[in-house]
Backbone bond lengths (Angstrom), bond angles and torsions (degrees), N, CA, C in turn:
res aa  C-N    CA-C-N  psi(-1)  N-CA   C-N-CA  omega(-1)  CA-C   N-CA-C  phi
1 X - - - 1.462 - - 1.532 108.72 -
2 X 1.341 116.22 140.73 1.452 121.97 -176.46 1.538 111.45 -75.02
3 X 1.330 115.49 159.27 1.455 121.06 -178.42 1.524 112.15 -55.88
4 X 1.355 117.05 -45.19 1.456 119.52 -177.29 1.522 112.34 -66.99
5 X 1.344 117.66 -31.55 1.455 121.28 176.76 1.537 111.27 -68.88
6 X 1.324 116.37 -41.73 1.467 120.47 177.81 1.525 109.80 -65.68
7 X 1.329 115.73 -43.46 1.464 120.47 178.32 1.528 110.69 -57.96
8 X 1.327 117.06 -46.49 1.472 121.17 179.93 1.523 111.54 -62.04
9 X 1.307 117.12 -40.86 1.480 120.82 -179.77 1.527 111.61 -65.82
10 X 1.336 117.28 -40.42 1.467 119.98 179.27 1.521 110.03 -70.97
11 X 1.333 117.83 -38.54 1.456 120.82 175.48 1.531 110.71 -57.64
12 X 1.323 116.80 -45.16 1.464 121.05 177.31 1.534 110.30 -58.96
13 X 1.310 117.24 -44.93 1.463 120.67 -179.90 1.533 111.10 -60.51
14 X 1.323 116.87 -35.72 1.464 120.18 177.79 1.508 110.47 -71.10
15 X 1.317 116.91 -45.99 1.474 121.70 -178.34 1.525 111.66 -59.46
16 X 1.331 116.15 -42.74 1.461 120.36 -173.20 1.532 113.95 -95.72
17 X 1.343 116.38 11.82 1.444 119.05 171.61 1.518 115.93 80.44
18 X 1.330 117.33 6.19 1.461 119.82 173.19 1.530 108.79 -65.02
19 X 1.322 114.31 -36.96 1.472 121.30 173.21 1.532 107.35 -116.82
20 X 1.319 118.28 88.54 1.465 120.66 -178.59 1.521 111.46 -72.33
21 X 1.354 117.85 169.04 1.459 120.53 178.03 1.519 112.08 -52.03
22 X 1.322 114.98 139.33 1.468 125.68 178.87 1.521 112.35 75.95
23 X 1.335 118.11 8.03 1.471 120.13 171.97 1.517 109.68 -69.54
24 X 1.320 115.05 140.64 1.464 120.21 178.19 1.530 109.07 -88.74
25 X 1.329 116.20 132.25 1.447 121.54 175.58 1.530 108.30 -93.27
26 X 1.315 116.25 113.17 1.460 121.66 -175.01 1.511 109.78 -92.39
27 X 1.295 114.94 115.61 1.468 121.66 -173.82 1.535 111.80 -55.31
28 X 1.337 116.83 -47.82 1.455 121.17 -175.70 1.533 111.18 -62.49
29 X 1.343 115.84 -43.02 1.466 119.51 -177.96 1.523 111.46 -66.63
30 X 1.347 116.08 -40.00 1.444 119.63 179.75 1.538 111.69 -68.82
31 X 1.340 116.04 -37.16 1.465 119.60 176.44 1.525 110.88 -61.98
32 X 1.328 115.43 -39.80 1.461 119.82 177.74 1.539 111.33 -69.34
33 X 1.329 116.13 -45.04 1.475 121.04 -179.07 1.515 111.62 -58.00
34 X 1.325 116.84 -44.85 1.470 120.39 -173.95 1.529 112.16 -98.32
35 X 1.339 116.13 3.11 1.454 120.24 -178.69 1.521 110.06 52.55
36 X 1.317 115.18 50.78 1.458 122.33 -173.79 1.538 110.22 -123.02
37 X 1.316 115.00 157.50 1.466 120.48 175.37 1.519 109.80 -72.34
38 X 1.319 116.43 153.38 1.454 120.83 -178.74 1.531 111.49 -60.12
39 X 1.335 116.86 -37.16 1.477 119.23 -178.06 1.530 109.64 -66.49
40 X 1.339 118.06 -30.32 1.463 120.51 176.47 1.517 111.18 -66.58
41 X 1.319 116.78 -42.85 1.463 121.69 178.18 1.519 109.90 -63.87
42 X 1.327 117.62 -39.72 1.477 120.64 178.44 1.531 109.62 -64.67
43 X 1.327 116.88 -37.99 1.470 119.86 176.83 1.531 111.26 -62.17
44 X 1.335 116.44 -41.62 1.476 121.23 176.62 1.512 110.17 -62.53
45 X 1.334 117.77 -43.55 1.456 121.35 177.54 1.528 111.02 -57.05
46 X 1.332 116.05 -42.47 1.470 120.58 -178.44 1.526 110.32 -63.63
47 X 1.344 116.25 -41.42 1.475 119.69 178.90 1.530 109.74 -65.61
48 X 1.335 117.20 -45.68 1.459 120.98 178.89 1.538 111.66 -59.32
49 X 1.333 115.28 -37.10 1.466 119.52 178.11 1.536 109.99 -67.98
50 X 1.309 117.68 -41.99 1.474 121.09 177.51 1.517 111.32 -61.40
51 X 1.337 116.82 -34.48 1.460 121.49 179.36 1.528 113.18 -77.77
52 X 1.343 115.35 -10.19 1.454 119.17 179.97 1.531 112.83 84.52
53 X 1.337 117.86 9.17 1.458 121.02 -178.61 1.521 112.93 -87.06
54 X 1.341 115.45 -18.01 1.461 121.39 -177.72 1.524 108.40 -137.88
55 X 1.327 116.13 145.88 1.458 121.38 172.68 1.528 109.01 -121.62
56 X 1.316 116.04 152.08 1.452 120.86 175.81 1.536 107.63 -94.51
57 X 1.321 116.15 124.94 1.458 122.20 -177.49 1.524 108.85 -117.13
58 X 1.339 118.41 127.31 1.477 120.43 -179.62 1.538 110.94 -52.63
59 X 1.317 115.99 134.22 1.471 123.82 176.75 1.530 113.65 70.58
60 X 1.335 117.12 1.00 1.475 119.95 177.77 1.531 112.14 -123.20
61 X 1.306 116.51 -25.11 1.463 119.74 -178.13 1.521 111.87 86.94
62 X 1.326 116.14 -142.47 1.470 121.86 -176.88 1.529 109.47 -84.06
63 X 1.334 115.49 129.22 1.460 122.25 -177.52 1.520 108.33 -130.87
64 X 1.362 117.01 138.42 1.452 120.67 177.95 1.534 110.61 -63.16
65 X 1.309 116.22 131.16 1.464 122.80 -176.94 1.514 111.16 -64.23
66 X 1.327 116.24 141.78 1.460 121.67 167.10 1.512 107.16 -116.92
67 X 1.312 116.33 116.08 1.468 121.37 -178.72 1.508 111.49 -80.57
68 X 1.317 117.57 142.40 1.463 120.91 170.09 1.533 109.09 -81.18
69 X 1.319 117.97 161.83 1.454 119.96 175.86 1.528 113.13 -53.12
70 X 1.334 117.08 -40.13 1.467 119.74 179.96 1.526 110.62 -62.60
71 X 1.334 117.17 -41.81 1.465 120.81 179.05 1.527 111.34 -65.05
72 X 1.344 115.87 -39.91 1.470 119.58 177.40 1.524 110.96 -60.04
73 X 1.325 115.74 -47.11 1.476 118.87 -179.61 1.519 110.88 -63.91
74 X 1.336 117.43 -38.82 1.474 120.17 178.16 1.528 111.60 -61.06
75 X 1.336 115.83 -43.76 1.458 119.81 179.71 1.532 110.52 -61.03
76 X 1.339 116.32 -44.65 1.466 118.95 -178.07 1.528 112.17 -72.83
77 X 1.320 117.63 -29.14 1.474 119.60 172.71 1.525 110.49 -61.61
78 X 1.358 115.02 -46.42 1.454 119.13 -179.91 1.529 110.98 -66.19
79 X 1.318 116.71 -40.27 1.458 119.44 177.74 1.535 110.80 -59.99
80 X 1.314 117.47 -43.16 1.459 119.17 179.68 1.533 111.27 -61.91
81 X 1.335 116.53 -43.87 1.461 120.27 178.71 1.526 110.84 -59.96
82 X 1.332 116.45 -48.03 1.462 121.06 -177.58 1.527 112.36 -65.72
83 X 1.319 115.94 -47.77 1.463 119.37 -171.64 1.522 112.20 -73.57
84 X 1.318 117.32 -35.79 1.463 118.20 175.95 1.529 110.85 -71.47
85 X 1.328 117.10 -34.28 1.462 119.87 175.36 1.520 111.07 -63.16
86 X 1.326 116.41 -40.86 1.472 119.67 177.43 1.515 111.01 -63.19
87 X 1.338 116.81 -39.39 1.462 119.87 179.18 1.531 110.91 -61.52
88 X 1.315 116.46 -41.22 1.472 120.24 178.87 1.524 112.53 -66.43
89 X 1.342 116.23 -24.54 1.463 120.96 -179.21 1.539 112.35 -96.64
90 X 1.320 116.67 5.16 1.458 121.42 179.47 1.531 109.77 -89.25
91 X 1.316 115.51 127.20 1.455 119.62 177.06 1.527 109.97 -68.31
92 X 1.322 116.59 127.29 1.460 121.84 177.88 1.530 109.94 -118.03
93 X 1.305 116.76 142.68 1.455 127.87 -8.77 1.516 111.55 -60.13
94 X 1.337 117.02 147.42 1.466 121.27 179.58 1.521 109.81 -68.00
95 X 1.304 118.03 156.59 1.473 121.17 179.77 1.539 111.15 -55.68
96 X 1.304 115.74 143.65 1.468 120.82 -178.22 1.518 112.12 -57.27
97 X 1.349 117.14 -34.63 1.466 119.61 -179.53 1.522 110.80 -65.55
98 X 1.342 117.71 -37.27 1.463 121.79 178.16 1.531 110.16 -65.71
99 X 1.330 116.61 -46.38 1.458 121.27 179.63 1.532 110.63 -60.86
100 X 1.306 116.35 -43.19 1.466 120.76 -179.87 1.532 110.60 -63.20
101 X 1.331 115.84 -44.48 1.469 119.56 -179.78 1.533 111.04 -65.38
102 X 1.338 117.36 -43.45 1.462 121.19 179.49 1.525 110.74 -62.90
103 X 1.332 116.95 -40.59 1.454 121.24 180.00 1.515 111.20 -63.29
104 X 1.339 116.83 -44.48 1.464 120.01 178.31 1.518 112.74 -62.09
105 X 1.333 115.34 -43.18 1.468 119.58 178.45 1.521 110.29 -63.84
106 X 1.339 116.78 -42.73 1.452 120.23 -176.97 1.522 112.45 -68.19
107 X 1.296 118.26 -32.48 1.468 120.39 174.81 1.527 109.89 -61.50
108 X 1.345 117.37 -42.09 1.451 120.72 178.37 1.531 110.86 -70.24
109 X 1.339 116.20 -38.27 1.463 121.39 178.92 1.529 110.36 -61.57
110 X 1.334 117.35 -46.44 1.467 121.11 -179.74 1.508 110.90 -62.90
111 X 1.344 117.24 -39.23 1.460 120.71 178.61 1.538 110.77 -65.83
112 X 1.332 115.92 -40.02 1.469 119.75 179.53 1.540 110.64 -65.66
113 X 1.334 117.29 -38.68 1.469 120.59 176.54 1.519 109.14 -62.23
114 X 1.336 116.82 -46.31 1.464 120.82 -178.40 1.529 111.29 -60.98
115 X 1.333 116.02 -35.38 1.469 121.16 -179.52 1.530 112.83 -88.00
116 X 1.340 116.46 0.78 1.464 123.35 -177.19 1.551 111.59 53.45
117 X 1.330 113.52 38.68 1.462 121.08 174.66 1.535 106.38 -93.26
118 X 1.335 115.76 80.62 1.447 119.28 -166.17 1.540 113.25 -75.96
119 X 1.296 117.82 -21.79 1.466 118.33 174.85 1.542 109.63 -68.73
120 X 1.324 115.99 -39.28 1.468 118.41 174.67 1.523 110.57 -68.21
121 X 1.338 117.21 -37.91 1.473 120.67 177.71 1.525 109.40 -57.91
122 X 1.316 116.53 -44.88 1.462 121.94 -179.69 1.533 111.32 -56.75
123 X 1.320 116.92 -50.72 1.468 119.89 -176.83 1.531 111.99 -71.75
124 X 1.319 117.17 -37.08 1.470 119.81 179.37 1.520 111.85 -69.41
125 X 1.328 117.06 -32.59 1.470 119.81 174.82 1.532 110.46 -62.81
126 X 1.312 116.10 -42.87 1.469 120.01 176.79 1.527 110.33 -61.59
127 X 1.330 116.25 -45.46 1.469 120.54 179.57 1.539 111.18 -61.37
128 X 1.325 115.80 -41.38 1.476 120.04 -178.40 1.523 110.48 -60.19
129 X 1.323 116.76 -49.94 1.463 119.30 -176.27 1.528 112.04 -73.89
130 X 1.312 117.86 -30.11 1.463 119.38 174.54 1.516 109.68 -62.04
131 X 1.327 116.28 -42.96 1.475 119.92 178.69 1.517 109.86 -67.16
132 X 1.339 117.39 -41.69 1.467 121.89 179.59 1.522 110.72 -55.84
133 X 1.332 116.06 -50.57 1.467 118.44 -175.12 1.519 113.17 -80.88
134 X 1.323 117.02 -6.92 1.462 118.84 173.26 1.527 111.74 -64.34
135 X 1.350 115.90 -19.31 1.471 120.46 178.80 1.517 112.56 -77.39
136 X 1.334 117.32 -9.94 1.468 121.24 176.88 1.523 108.72 -81.88
137 X 1.319 117.12 135.90 1.460 120.48 -173.70 1.519 113.57 -74.13
138 X 1.329 119.20 -15.68 1.465 122.14 -175.74 1.518 110.21 -92.59
139 X 1.311 117.76 103.68 1.473 122.19 -176.64 1.530 112.41 -64.43
140 X 1.334 116.19 -35.83 1.473 118.33 179.80 1.522 110.93 -67.32
141 X 1.309 116.12 -37.63 1.469 120.01 177.05 1.508 110.48 -64.56
142 X 1.303 117.81 -43.16 1.460 122.07 178.78 1.533 110.56 -58.78
143 X 1.337 116.92 -44.57 1.463 120.28 -179.12 1.521 111.25 -66.91
144 X 1.319 117.43 -38.88 1.458 120.83 179.43 1.522 111.49 -66.19
145 X 1.332 116.87 -37.50 1.467 120.77 174.95 1.521 109.31 -59.87
146 X 1.320 117.46 -44.23 1.466 121.31 -179.95 1.521 110.47 -62.29
147 X 1.328 116.80 -40.76 1.469 120.78 -179.33 1.535 110.92 -63.56
148 X 1.329 116.93 -43.88 1.467 119.87 -179.74 1.527 112.50 -72.54
149 X 1.332 116.87 -30.08 1.464 119.50 174.19 1.517 110.39 -62.72
150 X 1.326 116.70 -36.82 1.469 119.84 178.83 1.527 111.04 -68.31
151 X 1.332 117.81 -35.01 1.453 119.10 176.10 1.525 111.35 -58.73
152 X 1.332 116.42 -29.56 1.470 121.73 -179.15 1.528 111.83 -76.66
153 X 1.337 118.86 -4.57 1.463 120.19 176.01 1.534 111.52 -55.21
154 X 1.301 116.32 -30.69 1.469 120.99 -178.92 1.516 112.02 -71.29
155 X 1.316 117.72 -9.84 1.481 122.27 -170.63 1.501 112.27 -114.50
156 X 1.340 118.12 -45.89 1.461 120.55 -160.72 1.514 115.83 -70.45
157 X 1.359 120.02 -26.90 1.468 119.85 -172.41 1.517 113.46 -63.98
158 X 1.333 117.03 -21.69 1.458 120.26 179.98 1.519 111.91 -55.60
159 X 1.331 117.76 -29.90 1.453 121.89 -175.14 1.536 114.20 -93.65
160 X 1.339 118.45 -4.23 1.459 119.71 -175.47 1.528 112.48 -61.32
161 X 1.311 117.74 -34.36 1.458 121.07 -178.11 1.512 114.06 -80.92
162 X 1.322 117.99 -1.63 1.474 123.22 -178.41 1.526 108.30 -92.06
163 X 1.353 116.01 104.00 1.465 119.41 -174.37 1.517 112.38 -63.00
164 X 1.323 117.52 -39.88 1.462 120.66 179.74 1.525 110.43 -62.34
165 X 1.341 116.10 -42.48 1.456 120.03 178.62 1.525 110.41 -62.91
166 X 1.326 117.84 -45.81 1.450 120.35 -177.33 1.541 111.94 -65.88
167 X 1.351 116.37 -36.20 1.458 118.97 175.45 1.528 110.96 -63.44
168 X 1.331 115.66 -37.43 1.462 120.68 177.41 1.536 110.47 -64.76
169 X 1.332 117.16 -41.57 1.466 121.20 178.47 1.524 110.32 -60.45
170 X 1.338 116.92 -44.98 1.458 120.91 179.36 1.530 110.24 -58.54
171 X 1.340 116.37 -47.55 1.467 121.26 179.68 1.518 111.31 -61.34
172 X 1.340 116.84 -40.16 1.470 120.52 -179.64 1.543 110.20 -65.81
173 X 1.309 117.26 -39.53 1.466 119.37 178.14 1.519 111.28 -60.29
174 X 1.337 116.24 -45.48 1.480 118.95 178.78 1.534 110.75 -63.27
175 X 1.334 116.62 -37.16 1.472 119.61 179.31 1.522 110.84 -66.15
176 X 1.342 117.55 -37.53 1.467 121.59 177.64 1.538 110.15 -63.20
177 X 1.324 116.25 -43.99 1.464 120.15 177.29 1.543 109.76 -58.96
178 X 1.332 115.93 -45.96 1.460 119.87 -178.57 1.544 110.91 -61.85
179 X 1.329 116.40 -41.29 1.463 120.46 179.19 1.525 111.51 -64.11
180 X 1.328 116.00 -36.25 1.462 119.82 -178.21 1.524 111.81 -74.00
181 X 1.322 117.63 -13.31 1.470 121.12 173.18 1.528 111.33 -80.62
182 X 1.361 115.94 -18.09 1.442 120.43 -175.62 1.522 112.05 -100.03
183 X 1.336 116.68 -152.91 1.456 120.60 -175.62 1.535 113.03 -132.28
184 X 1.343 117.49 10.69 1.458 122.47 -174.86 1.527 110.37 -95.39
185 X 1.339 116.97 96.31 1.467 120.62 179.67 1.536 111.38 -64.31
186 X 1.312 117.37 -35.84 1.473 118.97 -179.14 1.532 110.61 -62.00
187 X 1.311 117.53 -40.29 1.461 120.25 177.75 1.515 110.79 -64.05
188 X 1.321 117.93 -44.52 1.447 121.62 179.48 1.526 111.51 -61.28
189 X 1.327 116.21 -44.60 1.463 120.96 178.62 1.534 110.69 -59.74
190 X 1.316 117.28 -45.01 1.459 120.55 -179.00 1.529 111.32 -65.18
191 X 1.318 117.69 -40.40 1.460 120.78 177.56 1.528 111.15 -61.72
192 X 1.308 116.82 -41.42 1.455 121.44 179.49 1.522 110.51 -66.70
193 X 1.332 116.44 -42.06 1.467 120.92 177.57 1.530 110.51 -62.17
194 X 1.319 117.26 -42.46 1.464 121.46 -179.48 1.524 112.63 -68.31
195 X 1.345 115.32 -25.24 1.463 121.26 -177.04 1.528 112.24 -75.12
196 X 1.318 117.60 -18.48 1.458 120.78 -173.19 1.530 116.13 -80.33
197 X 1.354 122.95 -42.47 1.477 119.74 -167.36 1.539 115.69 -57.23
198 X 1.320 120.38 -115.35 1.463 125.18 175.66 1.508 117.77 50.63
199 X 1.329 117.13 -85.54 1.453 122.71 -171.68 1.540 114.05 -57.61
200 X 1.343 119.28 -45.47 1.470 117.25 -176.99 1.516 114.24 -61.74
201 X 1.323 117.51 -38.16 1.464 118.66 -178.72 1.515 110.99 -67.26
202 X 1.325 117.67 -36.54 1.463 121.46 176.43 1.525 110.10 -64.50
203 X 1.336 115.91 -42.56 1.464 121.22 178.15 1.530 110.65 -60.42
204 X 1.334 115.17 -45.00 1.468 120.21 -178.91 1.518 111.27 -63.60
205 X 1.332 117.02 -41.35 1.470 119.37 177.42 1.529 110.79 -61.73
206 X 1.320 116.47 -43.59 1.457 119.74 179.85 1.532 111.50 -63.97
207 X 1.324 116.09 -40.09 1.466 121.11 179.09 1.520 110.05 -61.97
208 X 1.324 116.57 -45.12 1.474 120.26 -176.06 1.532 111.46 -72.57
209 X 1.331 117.84 -26.87 1.460 120.03 173.80 1.534 109.72 -66.81
210 X 1.336 116.64 -39.33 1.472 121.12 -179.05 1.514 112.40 -73.29
211 X 1.332 117.14 -43.26 1.459 120.12 -168.05 1.522 114.21 -118.61
212 X 1.336 117.72 -9.68 1.451 118.59 -167.15 1.521 108.12 79.70
213 X 1.318 116.49 -177.53 1.456 118.83 -178.79 1.518 110.17 -73.22
214 X 1.338 113.94 137.78 1.460 119.65 179.09 1.518 109.99 -65.84
215 X 1.356 119.07 142.41 1.477 120.52 -178.61 1.509 114.40 -50.51
216 X 1.334 117.89 -39.92 1.475 120.24 -179.10 1.528 109.73 -67.77
217 X 1.338 116.55 -34.64 1.459 119.73 178.08 1.527 110.03 -66.41
218 X 1.320 116.41 -41.51 1.457 120.47 -178.49 1.532 110.81 -65.78
219 X 1.337 115.22 -39.07 1.472 120.41 178.40 1.536 109.67 -64.26
220 X 1.343 115.65 -43.14 1.472 119.55 -179.57 1.529 111.54 -62.81
221 X 1.351 115.39 -30.93 1.459 119.84 -178.24 1.526 111.67 -87.12
222 X 1.334 116.36 -2.92 1.462 121.04 179.15 1.508 113.58 80.91
223 X 1.355 116.22 20.23 1.476 119.87 -179.20 1.518 110.18 -76.65
């Protein structure tokens, strides 16, 4: 199996809780599972570490990252800055080819949500936004958006089982497509901003139920 295929499979396991935060990634077991050489697994670990999905812990090896509430908020702050900036740099109306591609992806995404095929939902969501930001002229910005979206893999799966949330996501995607057919950048920016919240707040609530408030959070609040 190729490096990118192994990487995608492990990312899925992280997103869907097969590998929850602080899980140890055992090199030998993964090499056996994927019928891969040890150096290939180490290469995957290095990529996961660069993405922020895994940390190296002395005497434990590679461990799935657990983000603190402060880190979650920082990631989403950066995502908002990047994604709204890309919206402002997107030529409107967007090219017909982009709209057509986004529409096709979103039809499949909506069907996957209806069928509760959440692994397909996960990949189609990535495809949808990759196509969306392809309309931005700045290639470096587009790549950075993709990198930060991957950092959010540790956060977003918590909401997949929430039908109301997923229905809202579907509606937001269609609204983004509609906005990209028009010429109102302010509307597109607001839709993108509204599309971001949800998952991080649920993650933060779950974190604080398990651990209480993180010391840095308490300090920031003046506790």
